[in-house]
SERO-4910 file (N, C-alpha, C, O; in steps of 0.05 Angstrom, whole numbers):
BEGIN
 pado doro    nc1    nc2    nc3   cac1   cac2   cac3    cc1    cc2    cc3    oc1    oc2    oc3
  Arg    A   -126    978   -127   -126    991   -102   -123    971    -79   -109    977    -59
  Leu    A   -136    949    -81   -134    928    -60   -106    918    -56    -98    912    -33
  Phe    A    -90    917    -77    -63    906    -75    -42    926    -69    -18    919    -66
  Ile    A    -50    951    -67    -30    972    -59    -25    971    -29     -2    976    -21
  Thr    A    -45    964    -14    -42    962     15    -25    938     22    -28    917     11
  Met    A     -7    942     41     10    920     50      2    911     78     -6    927     94
  Ser    A      5    886     83      0    875    109     27    868    121     47    867    107
  Ser    A     28    863    147     53    855    159     56    825    161     75    815    173
  Asn    A     38    810    149     38    781    149     53    770    125     41    764    105
  Phe    A     80    769    127     96    759    105    100    729    108    100    718    130
  Tyr    A    104    716     85    108    687     84    124    681     60    124    695     40
  Gly    A    139    659     61    154    651     38    181    665     36    192    675     56
  Asp    A    192    665     12    219    674      8    222    704      4    244    715      5
  Gln    A    200    718      0    200    747     -5    216    755    -30    225    778    -31
  Ile    A    218    737    -49    231    744    -74    209    753    -93    189    738    -97
  Pro    A    211    776   -105    189    786   -122    181    766   -143    198    755   -157
  Phe    A    156    761   -145    143    743   -165    150    714   -160    142    697   -177
  Ala    A    163    707   -139    169    679   -133    145    665   -119    141    641   -122
  Asp    A    131    680   -104    107    670    -90     84    688    -96     87    711   -105
  Pro    A     59    679    -92     36    696    -97     38    721    -80     50    721    -58
  Gly    A     26    743    -89     27    769    -76     17    768    -47     29    782    -30
  Trp    A     -3    752    -41    -13    752    -14      6    739      5      4    743     29
  Tyr    A     25    723     -5     47    712     12     66    734     20     78    733     42
  Gln    A     68    754      3     88    775      7     77    799     20     90    820     20
  Gly    A     53    797     32     42    819     47     22    836     33     11    854     46
  Phe    A     18    832      7     -3    847     -7    -30    838      3    -35    814      5
  Val    A    -48    856      8    -74    849     18    -91    838     -5    -91    849    -27
  Ser    A   -105    817      1   -123    804    -19   -151    801     -7   -153    793     16
  Pro    A   -171    808    -22   -198    803    -11   -207    774    -12   -228    767     -2
  Tyr    A   -191    757    -24   -199    729    -29   -187    710     -8   -199    689     -3
  Tyr    A   -164    716      3   -151    697     20   -156    705     50   -151    727     58
  Lys    A   -166    685     65   -173    688     93   -154    673    110   -134    661    101
  Glu    A   -160    672    136   -143    658    155   -142    628    148   -121    615    152
  Thr    A   -165    616    139   -164    588    132   -145    582    110   -133    560    109
  His    A   -141    601     92   -122    597     70    -93    598     81    -77    582     73
  Lys    A    -88    616    100    -61    617    111    -55    592    127    -32    581    125
  Gln    A    -74    581    142    -69    557    157    -65    533    138    -48    516    142
  Phe    A    -81    532    117    -79    510     98    -53    511     83    -40    491     78
  Arg    A    -45    535     75    -19    539     61      4    528     79     22    514     69
  Lys    A      3    535    104     24    525    123     24    495    124     45    482    124
  Lys    A      0    483    126     -3    454    128      9    441    103     25    421    106
  Val    A      3    451     80     12    438     55     42    443     52     57    424     45
  Arg    A     52    467     58     81    472     55     97    455     74    117    444     67
  Asp    A     88    453     99    101    436    119    103    407    109    123    394    112
  Phe    A     80    397     98     80    370     88    100    366     66    116    347     65
  Val    A    101    385     47    119    383     24    148    384     34    165    368     25
  Glu    A    154    402     52    182    405     61    191    381     78    215    376     78
  Gln    A    173    368     91    181    345    108    179    318     94    195    300     99
  Asn    A    160    315     76    154    289     65    161    285     35    160    263     25
  Ile    A    166    307     21    171    304     -8    198    315    -16    215    301    -26
  Thr    A    203    341    -11    227    354    -20    253    340    -13    271    338    -30
  Pro    A    256    330     12    282    317     19    287    291      3    310    282      2
  Phe    A    266    280     -9    269    254    -22    266    255    -53    269    234    -66
  Val    A    262    278    -64    256    281    -92    279    269   -109    273    254   -128
  Ser    A    303    276   -104    326    265   -120    327    235   -120    330    222   -141
  Glu    A    324    224    -96    324    195    -93    301    182   -109    306    162   -123
  Trp    A    277    193   -107    254    182   -121    257    185   -151    249    167   -166
  Glu    A    266    207   -160    269    212   -189    290    193   -200    287    182   -222
  Glu    A    312    188   -186    332    170   -195    322    141   -196    328    126   -214
  Ala    A    305    134   -177    293    107   -176    271    104   -196    263     82   -204
  Gly    A    259    127   -205    237    126   -224    211    120   -211    192    113   -225
  Ser    A    209    122   -185    185    116   -170    186    130   -144    206    141   -136
  Tyr    A    164    129   -130    162    141   -103    146    122    -86    131    105    -96
  Pro    A    148    124    -60    133    105    -43    103    111    -44     94    134    -40
  Arg    A     88     91    -49     59     94    -51     45    103    -25     23    114    -25
  Glu    A     59     98     -3     48    107     23     47    138     25     36    148     44
  Leu    A     60    151      6     59    180      6     30    190      3     22    210     14
  His    A     14    174    -12    -15    181    -14    -29    179     13    -44    197     20
  Asn    A    -23    159     28    -35    156     55    -26    178     74    -42    190     89
  Lys    A      0    185     73     11    207     89     -3    233     82    -10    248    100
  Ala    A     -7    238     57    -20    263     48    -49    264     57    -59    285     65
  Tyr    A    -62    241     56    -90    239     65    -92    245     95   -108    260    104
  Glu    A    -74    232    110    -74    236    139    -67    264    147    -77    274    167
  Ala    A    -51    278    130    -44    306    136    -66    325    128    -65    348    135
  Gly    A    -86    315    114   -109    331    106   -105    347     81   -119    367     76
  Ile    A    -87    338     64    -83    352     38    -90    335     14    -95    345     -8
  Tyr    A    -92    309     18    -98    291     -4   -129    288     -5   -141    279     15
  Gly    A   -141    297    -26   -170    296    -27   -182    321    -15   -206    322     -9
  Ala    A   -167    342    -13   -177    367     -1   -199    380    -18   -214    397     -7
  Met    A   -200    373    -43   -220    385    -60   -247    371    -60   -266    379    -72
  Trp    A   -248    348    -46   -272    332    -45   -287    335    -19   -275    339      2
  Pro    A   -314    334    -20   -329    336      5   -324    312     24   -316    291     15
  Val    A   -327    317     49   -322    297     70   -339    272     65   -329    249     69
  Glu    A   -364    275     56   -381    251     52   -371    233     30   -380    211     27
  Tyr    A   -352    243     14   -340    226     -7   -311    219     -1   -296    211    -18
  Gly    A   -304    222     25   -277    215     33   -257    237     31   -233    232     36
  Gly    A   -265    261     25   -247    283     22   -238    295     49   -249    288     70
  Thr    A   -218    311     48   -207    324     72   -206    354     68   -185    366     71
  Pro    A   -229    367     61   -228    396     56   -222    412     81   -230    404    103
  Pro    A   -207    434     78   -203    452    100   -229    467    107   -248    467     91
  Pro    A   -231    479    131   -255    494    138   -260    516    117   -241    529    107
  Asp    A   -285    521    110   -293    541     91   -279    538     64   -271    557     52
  Tyr    A   -277    513     55   -264    507     30   -275    524      7   -299    527      4
  Asp    A   -257    534    -10   -264    547    -35   -242    541    -55   -223    528    -49
  Ala    A   -245    551    -80   -226    546   -101   -198    556    -95   -179    546   -106
  Phe    A   -196    576    -78   -169    586    -72   -153    566    -55   -128    567    -56
  His    A   -167    549    -40   -152    528    -26   -139    509    -47   -117    499    -43
  Glu    A   -153    504    -68   -143    486    -89   -118    499   -102    -98    485   -107
  Leu    A   -118    525   -107    -95    538   -117    -71    536    -98    -48    534   -107
  Ile    A    -77    537    -73    -55    534    -53    -42    506    -55    -18    504    -54
  Val    A    -59    486    -59    -48    458    -62    -28    458    -86     -6    448    -84
  Tyr    A    -37    470   -108    -19    470   -132      6    486   -127     28    477   -133
  Asp    A      3    510   -116     27    527   -110     47    513    -92     71    513    -98
  Glu    A     37    501    -71     55    489    -52     67    463    -61     91    458    -56
  Leu    A     51    446    -73     62    420    -83     84    424   -104    103    410   -105
  Thr    A     80    444   -121    100    448   -142    126    458   -132    146    458   -147
  Arg    A    128    467   -107    153    477    -96    174    454    -94    197    460    -92
  Cys    A    165    430    -94    184    407    -92    200    404   -117    221    391   -117
  Gly    A    190    414   -140    204    412   -165    203    385   -179    219    381   -197
  Ala    A    186    368   -171    184    341   -183    156    338   -196    137    332   -182
  Ser    A    155    343   -222    129    344   -235    114    317   -234     89    316   -232
  Gly    A    128    295   -235    115    269   -234    101    264   -207     79    253   -206
  Ile    A    114    271   -186    103    267   -159     79    286   -156     58    279   -145
  Val    A     83    311   -165     61    331   -163     37    321   -178     14    321   -168
  Ala    A     41    312   -203     19    302   -219      5    279   -206    -20    277   -207
  Ser    A     20    260   -195      6    237   -183    -10    245   -158    -31    233   -153
  Leu    A     -1    265   -144    -16    274   -120    -40    292   -128    -61    290   -116
  Ile    A    -36    309   -148    -57    327   -157    -79    312   -172   -103    316   -168
  Leu    A    -71    295   -190    -91    281   -207   -109    263   -191   -132    258   -198
  Val    A    -99    253   -169   -115    235   -152   -129    251   -130   -150    243   -120
  Cys    A   -118    275   -123   -130    291   -102   -158    297   -110   -172    311    -96
***
């Protein structure tokens, strides 16, 4: 019943099953405004700092290590860790923020880069 109701807040490509339902306007009791803001932050980072360079990095077999610093400064690297341990969690952090990191990072299509950022995050 919760997912029958539609919201007018659409995000993403609107291709069925390409993005999570809450991106496509389905109401979810789990995703709040902090999730929407965090999703935008991570997607913007991926689209500006990863996706345009994936082919080049895959061909070279490596990526610039400063990508870790950029991700940390953007507030997505270490988002799962508390601030007192050097983490950069979003406000009201919960496990759904972590799912957003996975969903958005994998959009770049480069599993090696995603793994290096997720395993260290």
